[in-house]
C-alpha positions in Angstrom: 104.4 171.6 177.7 103.4 172.8 174.2 104.7 170.9 171.3 107.6 172.8 169.7 107.3 173.7 166.0 108.7 171.2 163.5 111.8 172.5 161.8 111.3 173.3 158.1 114.8 174.1 156.9 118.5 173.5 157.7 118.9 176.4 160.2 115.7 175.5 162.0 117.0 172.0 162.4 120.3 173.3 163.8 118.5 175.6 166.3 116.4 172.6 167.5 119.3 170.4 168.3 120.2 169.7 171.9 119.3 166.1 173.1 121.8 164.6 170.7 124.6 166.8 172.1 123.6 165.9 175.7 123.5 162.2 175.1 126.7 162.2 173.0 128.7 163.9 175.8 127.0 161.6 178.3 128.2 158.6 176.3 131.7 160.1 175.7 132.6 160.1 179.4 131.1 156.5 179.6 134.3 155.0 178.4 135.3 156.3 175.0 137.9 158.6 176.4 140.0 155.9 178.0 139.1 153.1 175.5 140.2 155.2 172.6 143.4 156.4 174.3 144.3 152.8 175.4 143.5 151.3 172.0 145.5 154.0 170.2 148.4 153.9 172.6 148.7 150.1 172.6 147.7 149.2 169.0 148.2 152.4 167.0 145.4 152.8 164.4 145.0 149.0 163.9 141.8 148.6 166.1 140.1 151.8 164.8 137.6 149.6 162.9 136.2 148.4 166.3 135.4 152.0 167.3 133.9 152.8 163.8 131.8 149.6 164.0 130.7 150.4 167.6 129.6 154.0 166.8 127.7 152.9 163.7 125.9 150.2 165.7 125.1 152.6 168.5 123.6 155.1 166.0 121.3 152.4 164.5 120.5 150.9 168.0 119.6 154.3 169.6 117.7 155.3 166.4 115.5 152.2 166.8 115.0 153.1 170.5 113.9 156.6 169.6 111.7 155.2 166.9 109.7 153.2 169.4 109.4 156.3 171.6 108.1 158.5 168.8 106.2 156.1 166.5 104.7 153.2 168.5 100.9 152.8 168.0 100.2 153.0 171.7 101.9 156.4 172.3 103.7 154.8 175.2 107.1 155.1 176.6 109.8 152.6 175.9 109.6 151.1 179.4 105.9 150.6 178.9 106.6 148.7 175.8 109.1 146.5 177.7 106.5 146.0 180.4 104.0 145.0 177.7 106.6 142.4 176.6 107.1 141.1 180.1 106.2 142.6 183.5 109.6 141.7 185.0 111.5 143.8 182.5 111.0 147.2 184.3 112.3 145.6 187.5 115.4 144.3 185.7 115.9 147.7 184.2 115.8 149.3 187.6 118.4 146.9 189.0 120.7 147.3 186.0 120.4 151.1 186.1 121.2 151.3 189.8 124.3 149.0 189.4 125.7 150.9 186.4 124.7 154.2 187.8 127.3 153.3 190.5 129.9 151.6 188.4 129.9 154.2 185.6 130.3 156.8 188.3 133.1 154.9 189.9 135.6 156.0 187.3 133.9 159.2 186.2 133.8 160.8 189.7 137.4 159.5 190.3 138.6 160.9 187.0 136.9 164.3 187.6 138.8 164.6 190.9 142.1 163.5 189.4 141.8 165.8 186.4 140.9 168.8 188.6 143.9 168.2 190.8 146.1 168.3 187.7 144.4 171.5 186.4 144.4 173.5 189.6 147.5 172.0 191.3 146.3 171.9 194.9 144.1 169.9 197.2 143.4 166.2 197.0 141.7 164.3 194.2 138.9 163.0 196.5 138.2 166.5 197.8 137.7 167.7 194.2 135.5 164.7 193.5 133.2 165.7 196.5 133.1 169.3 195.4 132.1 168.5 191.8 129.4 166.0 192.6 127.9 168.4 195.2 127.9 171.1 192.5 126.3 168.7 190.1 123.5 167.9 192.5 122.8 171.7 192.9 122.8 172.2 189.1 120.5 169.3 188.5 118.0 170.0 191.2 117.8 173.8 190.4 118.0 173.5 186.6 115.8 172.6 183.7 116.7 171.1 180.4 117.4 174.4 178.7 120.0 175.3 181.4 121.5 171.8 181.1 121.8 172.2 177.3 123.8 175.4 177.9 126.1 173.6 180.3 126.7 170.9 177.8 127.4 173.4 175.0 130.1 174.8 177.3 131.5 171.3 177.8 131.5 170.8 174.0 133.5 174.0 173.6 136.1 172.9 176.2 136.3 169.5 174.5 136.8 170.9 171.1 139.4 173.3 172.2 141.4 170.8 174.2 141.2 167.3 172.8 140.6 168.2 169.1 143.2 170.9 169.3 145.7 168.6 170.9 145.1 165.9 168.2 145.7 168.5 165.4 148.8 169.6 167.2 150.3 166.1 167.3 149.3 165.4 163.7 146.9 162.6 162.6 147.9 160.2 159.8 145.0 160.0 157.3 146.4 157.0 155.5 146.8 155.0 158.7 143.4 156.1 159.9 141.8 154.8 156.7 143.8 151.5 156.9 142.9 151.0 160.5 139.2 151.6 159.8 138.9 149.3 156.8 141.5 146.5 157.3 139.8 144.8 160.3 143.1 143.6 161.7 143.3 141.8 165.1 146.8 142.4 166.5 148.5 140.4 169.3 148.1 141.6 172.9 150.1 144.7 173.7 150.6 146.7 176.9 148.7 146.2 180.1 145.3 145.6 178.5 144.8 142.8 176.0 143.1 143.1 172.6 140.1 141.2 173.8 139.5 143.5 176.8 140.0 146.6 174.7 137.6 145.5 171.9 135.0 144.2 174.4 135.2 147.4 176.4 134.7 149.4 173.2 131.6 147.5 172.4 130.3 148.1 175.9 131.2 151.7 176.0 130.2 152.7 172.5 128.1 150.0 170.8 125.5 149.4 173.5 124.8 149.9 177.2 122.1 150.9 179.5 123.0 154.5 178.7 121.4 154.1 175.3 118.0 154.0 176.9 118.5 157.6 178.1 118.0 159.4 174.8 114.2 159.1 174.7 114.0 161.0 178.0 116.1 163.9 176.7 113.9 164.2 173.6 110.8 163.9 175.9 112.0 167.0 177.7 112.4 168.7 174.4 108.7 168.1 173.6 109.3 165.7 170.7 106.6 163.1 171.4 105.2 161.8 168.1 106.2 160.5 164.6 106.2 164.1 163.2 109.5 164.7 165.0 111.2 161.5 163.7 113.1 163.3 161.0 114.2 166.1 163.4 115.2 163.4 165.9 117.4 161.6 163.3 119.2 164.8 162.4 119.7 165.5 166.1 121.1 162.1 166.8 123.3 162.2 163.7 124.8 165.5 164.8 125.5 164.1 168.2 127.1 161.0 166.6 129.3 163.1 164.4 130.5 165.0 167.5 131.2 161.6 169.1 133.2 160.4 166.1 135.4 163.5 165.8 136.2 163.5 169.5 136.9 159.8 169.5 139.2 160.2 166.5 141.0 163.0 168.3 141.6 160.9 171.5 142.7 157.9 169.4 145.1 160.1 167.4 146.7 161.4 170.6 147.4 157.8 171.7 148.4 156.5 168.3 150.8 159.3 167.5 152.4 159.8 170.9 152.2 156.5 172.8 152.4 153.8 170.1 155.5 154.9 168.3 157.4 155.1 171.6 156.2 151.7 172.8 154.8 153.3 176.0 151.9 151.6 177.7 149.2 153.7 179.2 148.2 152.6 182.8 146.9 155.9 184.1 146.1 159.4 182.9 149.5 160.6 184.0 151.2 158.4 181.4 149.4 160.2 178.5 149.6 163.7 180.0 153.4 163.3 180.7 154.1 162.3 177.1 152.0 165.3 175.9 154.1 167.6 178.0 157.3 166.1 176.6 156.0 166.3 173.0 154.2 169.7 172.9 155.5 171.5 175.9 154.1 172.6 179.3 150.7 173.5 177.7 150.1 169.8 176.9 149.2 168.6 180.3 146.6 171.2 181.3 145.1 171.2 177.8 144.6 167.5 178.0 143.2 167.5 181.5 140.7 170.2 180.6 139.3 167.9 177.9 139.3 164.9 180.3 137.4 167.0 182.9 134.8 168.2 180.3 134.2 164.7 179.0 133.8 163.1 182.4 131.9 165.8 184.2 129.3 166.0 181.3 128.8 162.3 181.8 128.5 162.7 185.6 125.6 165.1 185.1 124.1 163.4 182.0 124.0 159.9 183.6 122.6 161.2 186.9 119.7 163.0 185.1 119.1 160.3 182.5 119.2 157.4 185.0 116.8 159.4 187.3 114.4 159.7 184.4 114.7 156.0 183.5 114.0 154.7 187.0 111.2 157.2 187.6 109.5 156.0 184.4 110.1 152.4 185.3 108.5 152.8 188.8 105.6 154.7 187.3 104.9 151.8 184.9 105.2 149.3 187.7 102.8 151.2 190.0 100.0 151.5 187.5 100.8 148.2 185.8 99.8 149.8 182.5 101.3 152.1 179.9 102.8 155.5 180.5 102.4 157.9 177.6 105.5 159.2 175.9 105.3 162.7 177.3 107.8 164.5 179.6 108.1 163.0 183.0 107.1 165.3 185.9 110.1 165.0 188.2 109.7 168.3 190.0 108.4 166.6 193.2 109.6 163.1 192.6 111.5 161.6 195.5 112.5 158.6 193.4 114.2 160.9 190.9 116.1 162.7 193.6 117.2 159.5 195.3 118.5 158.1 192.0 120.4 161.3 191.2 122.0 161.3 194.6 122.9 157.6 194.3 124.6 158.1 190.9 126.5 161.2 192.2 127.6 160.3 195.7 127.8 156.5 196.0 130.8 156.3 193.6 132.8 158.5 195.9 134.0 155.4 197.7 136.2 154.6 194.7 138.0 157.9 195.2 139.6 156.6 198.4 143.4 156.2 198.1 144.7 152.8 197.0 141.5 151.8 195.2 141.8 150.5 191.6 143.1 153.0 189.1 140.9 155.2 186.9 141.9 153.3 183.8 141.2 149.9 185.3 137.8 150.9 186.6 136.9 152.4 183.2 137.8 149.3 181.2 136.2 146.8 183.7 132.9 148.8 184.1 132.4 149.2 180.3 133.4 145.6 179.6 130.8 144.5 182.2 128.2 146.5 180.3 128.4 144.0 177.5 126.9 141.3 179.8 123.5 143.0 179.9 123.5 143.9 176.2 121.9 140.7 174.9 118.8 141.3 177.1 118.5 144.9 176.0 119.1 144.1 172.4 116.8 141.1 172.3 113.9 142.9 174.0 114.2 145.9 171.8 114.3 143.7 168.7 111.0 142.1 169.7 109.0 145.2 170.4 110.2 147.1 167.3 109.6 144.1 165.0 106.0 143.3 166.0 102.7 144.8 164.8 101.4 144.2 168.4 103.9 146.7 169.8 105.0 149.3 167.3 102.5 148.8 164.6 102.8 147.9 160.9 104.0 151.2 159.6 107.1 151.6 161.7 108.2 148.1 162.5 111.8 147.2 161.6 112.9 146.9 158.0 115.5 144.5 156.7 118.4 146.8 157.4 117.3 147.3 161.0 116.7 143.6 161.5 120.2 142.9 160.1 121.8 145.4 162.5 120.0 144.0 165.5 121.0 140.4 164.5 124.6 141.4 164.3 124.5 143.3 167.6 122.7 140.5 169.3 125.2 137.9 168.2 128.1 140.2 169.0 126.7 140.9 172.4 126.4 137.2 173.2 130.0 136.6 172.2 131.1 139.6 174.1 129.2 138.6 177.2 130.8 135.2 177.2 134.3 136.6 176.8 133.8 139.4 179.3 132.9 137.1 182.1 136.4 135.4 181.8 138.2 138.7 181.3 136.7 140.4 184.3 137.3 137.2 186.4 141.0 137.3 185.5 141.3 141.0 186.4 139.6 140.6 189.7 141.8 137.6 190.7 144.9 139.4 189.6 143.9 142.5 191.5 
């Protein structure tokens, strides 16, 4: 692949964007949808500071990940850098990726089926889940990045029309949004999901997870492979982050304006959709579920592709026990890539069986569990981006980046400790 030209003005930067949108919509379905609705419905705007903090941390965290991919002195992939730190790390990444490829899919695939049933009004949720994951496998194996970008732009249009439009319809409260973002209040438990679980799940879903390691592979496929693309990459990631913020605010507003004032707890998607129908008429339910579908299905595709890249890269590094250059992976004939994609798409279908845990519960538990692995990811990244041996003198972390990683590392240790007890209680109660 020839290196694409480096953008020189605003419009050229806009035209070059793509990986940031793909990864933002991949992240969005990885928990933000439910976490924001639950937090807004149970606590109003009070916990919005947690979302703002998590998104800010994610931007810095992923920016540092991308910096290593583009700017390290060995011209190697991130996984090669982790292998240089310790040869067991690629193996650990593979295990974590396979686990969360399944657990993230557990609620995404279930949610895609449930939302499709609500939109079309016939069939069974599990049948729709099977249909959509089968279609996703066809799209992934027949497509290339440019086609996937087009698909994600379509999802973005659907999201903007439905979720943002619905939020504007119900009417946000700018004063309460500002207060909830800056006051750092910690309210008492409310509804079916406690404050601690909601905050921890937000950190896992937004602030940091294995999904953050996917961004370098999307920029690889774009042809951005050296430090000359660093500025372009930052603009691209910033654009994707802004999209994430706007959509999260929209979802949070729907919960805060419709659920919270009526003291209604959200235990499943029907709770929110029903209230939308009561509040804004018959158009409310299909409008909302179109947004839910777009958010979740974009993540189904994005995670399957990204996790396929991640494990393929990890196995390549293990096989040669050396560095793999930060160039686009050749996955056209890769059996590993295909197996991982199929695993991420089809293994979660077991959670679509009737009487399995609800979509909301699966989402909160899966994303809270993601916090458990965050200390390892954060600590390893901190080391390789702070050392001349790994990234080099010019691009090693500055004071601000050190400070962010310290905060995230401490927060992740606290979150991991708390999450173990939260998940244990949920499992025993279930």
